[in-house]
C-alpha positions in Angstrom: -42.3 -68.0 36.8 -40.7 -66.1 35.3 -36.4 -64.4 36.1 -37.3 -60.9 38.1 -36.1 -58.1 35.5 -32.7 -57.0 36.1 -33.1 -52.8 36.3 -31.6 -50.9 33.8 -29.4 -47.9 34.4 -31.7 -45.2 33.4 -30.0 -43.5 29.9 -30.6 -39.6 32.4 -28.9 -40.4 35.2 -26.3 -42.2 33.3 -25.5 -39.2 30.9 -26.0 -36.7 33.9 -22.3 -39.0 35.4 -20.8 -38.9 32.2 -21.7 -34.8 32.0 -20.4 -34.8 35.4 -17.2 -37.0 34.4 -16.3 -34.6 31.1 -17.3 -31.1 33.2 -14.8 -32.4 35.7 -12.1 -33.7 33.7 -12.8 -29.6 31.7 -12.5 -27.8 34.9 -9.0 -29.7 36.0 -7.4 -30.8 32.8 -8.1 -27.8 30.6 -9.7 -24.7 32.4 -6.6 -24.9 34.8 -3.5 -26.4 33.1 -4.6 -23.7 29.6 -4.4 -20.8 32.3 -2.8 -17.8 31.5 -2.2 -17.1 34.3 -0.6 -19.5 36.0 3.2 -19.8 35.6 4.6 -23.0 33.4 6.6 -24.3 36.3 2.6 -24.0 37.9 1.0 -26.1 35.0 3.9 -28.5 35.0 3.1 -30.2 38.4 -0.7 -29.9 38.1 0.4 -32.3 34.7 1.9 -34.4 37.1 -0.4 -34.6 39.7 -2.8 -35.3 37.9 -1.0 -38.8 36.4 0.9 -37.0 33.7 4.9 -37.8 33.4 6.0 -34.3 32.4 8.9 -32.3 32.1 8.2 -29.8 30.3 4.8 -27.5 30.6 1.9 -27.5 28.2 1.5 -24.2 27.2 -1.5 -21.4 27.7 -4.5 -22.6 26.1 -3.6 -26.4 26.4 -6.6 -29.3 27.0 -6.4 -32.3 27.4 -8.8 -35.3 27.4 -8.6 -38.8 28.6 -6.2 -40.3 31.1 -3.7 -38.4 31.7 -1.2 -41.2 32.9 -1.6 -42.1 29.1 0.9 -38.8 29.3 4.5 -38.6 28.4 6.9 -36.1 27.6 10.5 -35.3 27.9 12.4 -32.5 28.5 13.1 -29.2 26.3 9.0 -29.4 24.7 7.2 -26.3 23.6 3.5 -26.5 23.4 2.3 -23.6 21.5 -1.2 -22.3 22.0 -4.7 -23.9 22.0 -2.5 -27.8 21.3 -5.2 -30.2 22.4 -4.3 -33.4 23.8 -6.6 -37.0 23.6 -4.7 -39.3 25.9 -7.6 -42.8 25.7 -4.3 -44.4 24.8 0.2 -43.5 25.6 0.9 -40.4 24.3 4.8 -39.9 24.2 6.3 -37.0 23.1 10.0 -37.5 23.1 13.0 -34.5 23.7 12.8 -30.8 22.7 10.2 -31.3 20.1 8.0 -28.1 19.5 4.3 -28.5 18.9 2.9 -26.0 16.9 -0.9 -24.1 17.5 -3.5 -25.5 18.1 -1.9 -28.9 17.3 -4.7 -32.2 17.6 -3.0 -35.1 19.2 -6.0 -38.0 18.8 -6.1 -41.8 20.3 -9.5 -42.9 20.0 -10.4 -44.6 17.5 -14.2 -45.9 16.0 -13.6 -50.0 14.4 -16.7 -50.0 10.6 -17.3 -53.7 10.2 -17.7 -55.0 7.1 -21.1 -53.6 6.6 -20.1 -49.8 7.4 -21.2 -49.7 10.0 -19.4 -48.3 13.0 -18.8 -49.1 16.8 -20.2 -46.7 19.4 -17.1 -47.8 21.7 -14.0 -45.8 21.5 -10.8 -47.3 21.5 -6.7 -47.0 22.4 -4.5 -46.6 20.1 -0.8 -45.0 21.5 1.4 -42.2 19.5 4.1 -41.4 19.4 6.3 -38.5 18.6 9.9 -39.1 18.8 12.6 -35.8 19.5 13.0 -33.2 17.9 10.0 -32.8 16.3 8.5 -29.8 14.7 4.6 -29.9 14.1 3.5 -27.5 12.7 0.1 -24.9 13.3 -3.2 -26.9 12.8 -1.7 -30.4 12.0 -3.7 -33.8 13.2 -2.6 -36.4 14.4 -4.4 -39.2 14.2 -5.0 -42.1 16.0 -1.7 -45.2 15.6 0.5 -42.3 14.4 4.7 -42.6 15.1 6.7 -39.6 13.8 10.6 -40.6 13.8 13.6 -38.2 15.3 14.3 -35.3 13.5 10.8 -34.6 11.5 8.9 -31.7 10.5 5.2 -32.1 9.8 3.5 -29.1 7.6 1.1 -26.8 9.0 -2.6 -28.2 8.7 -1.1 -31.8 8.0 -2.6 -35.0 8.8 -0.2 -37.5 10.4 -1.8 -41.4 9.8 1.1 -44.3 10.2 4.4 -43.6 10.3 6.5 -40.6 9.3 10.2 -42.1 9.1 13.1 -40.3 9.9 14.7 -36.7 8.6 12.2 -35.8 6.3 9.7 -33.1 6.0 6.3 -33.9 5.9 3.0 -31.8 4.0 -0.5 -32.7 3.5 -4.1 -34.5 3.8 -2.3 -37.8 4.6 0.8 -36.1 5.2 3.6 -37.5 2.3 7.5 -36.9 2.9 8.1 -34.3 0.2 11.7 -34.0 0.9 14.6 -34.9 2.9 16.8 -33.6 5.8 20.2 -33.2 6.8 21.0 -36.7 8.1 19.0 -39.0 6.1 19.6 -42.2 4.6 19.6 -42.3 1.7 20.3 -45.7 -1.1 23.3 -46.3 -2.2 23.8 -45.7 -6.5 26.3 -47.5 -8.0 29.1 -45.2 -9.2 29.0 -45.3 -13.0 32.9 -45.0 -13.6 33.5 -48.4 -11.4 
């Protein structure tokens, strides 16, 4: 005697549920939160009601995907138009940061095995943006990135890994191109001593 067959969920039904969840997420976390018809204070309240910890309001055209509970935004953060945050994993934005137009902050990662096959299941890698960071328009912050305090990221840069404090970063991937005031410089012995 064979074991009874376990019903396999219909691909149609599963995709219909996924589509409904995405539509709900879009209406609440993009259309409403990014609406130019709502004052910033109302957008901040809605973001907090959705589960985020936001002391600053998102800008017009803001889009949030993933879990709002993964988003933490400190005081004095400025979001320009069209910022998109994917909060599959925690995203922490420090005080007095400025996020430029159409910046994309991503947290989902798809692993690639030794044979080059990528996993269709996303895993999250947290993103940390510390205090007084300025991210230029259309920059992309990839999963697992950590931008230390007092950093400028040039427009169009792609941020991977860790950007050290007091620097200007540009390029794909973003590299340090200049120090800013306060940067630790190695001590060079004086030749006269």
